[in-house]
N, C-alpha and C positions, 0 to 999 in steps of 0.2 A: 463501153466506158462507164455507164451508170452502174452496171453490176460490179465493176471493179471498185468504184467508190463506196458502194453499199457494203461490200465485203471488207474493205479497209476500215470503214467506220465500225462495223460489227467487231472486227478484230481489236480495234482500239478500245472499245467499251469492254469487251471480254478481258483484255489484258489488264485494264485498270481494276477490274473486279477480281483478277486472279484466276480466271477461268479460261480454258481452252477447249474449243469444240473440234474434236478430231475429224469429224465428218466434213466440215467446211474446210479445215486445214488441208485435207487430202484431195479436195476437189481440183481437177486438172485445169479448170478455167479460171477460178477466182481464189484458189488456195494460196497462191503466192501473195496476193494482195491482202488476204486475211492475215497471213503470218506476219507481214510487215506491220500492219495495224496492231497486231497483238504485241509485237515488240515495242512499238511506239507507246502503247498503253501502259505496258509494264515500266518503261522508262519514266513516263509521266508520273505514275504512282510512286516510284522510287524517289523522284525529286520532291514530290509532295511530302512524303514521310520524312525525308531528310530536312526539309524546311521546317516542318513541325518540330522535329527534334532540336533544330538550331534555335528556334524561338523559345522552346522550353529549357534550353541550356543543358540538354541531356548529353552526357559524354559516354555513359555506359548503358546498361540495360534500363528500360523504363520501369521494370518490375523487379522486386526482390527475388521472387521465385515463380515458377509456373503455377497457373491456377489449378491444373489438373493433377496435383500431387495426391497420390493414393496412399502413401506410407504415413507413418506417425510423425 
């Protein structure tokens, strides 16, 4: 049970950070718990970003153009 909770929490942290550890995700014992935490973390990050956009009153993109423009 403790391993499942640790894997879930690791997945949640990784999901919020936008990272996925394929080795833990493929683990037969705790992989499912990690993947559920990963999804929950991504959903939490999405809701956070949506709330910030709502507070800022942003309807469209937050930036005029991408920062990595290489052309003129």
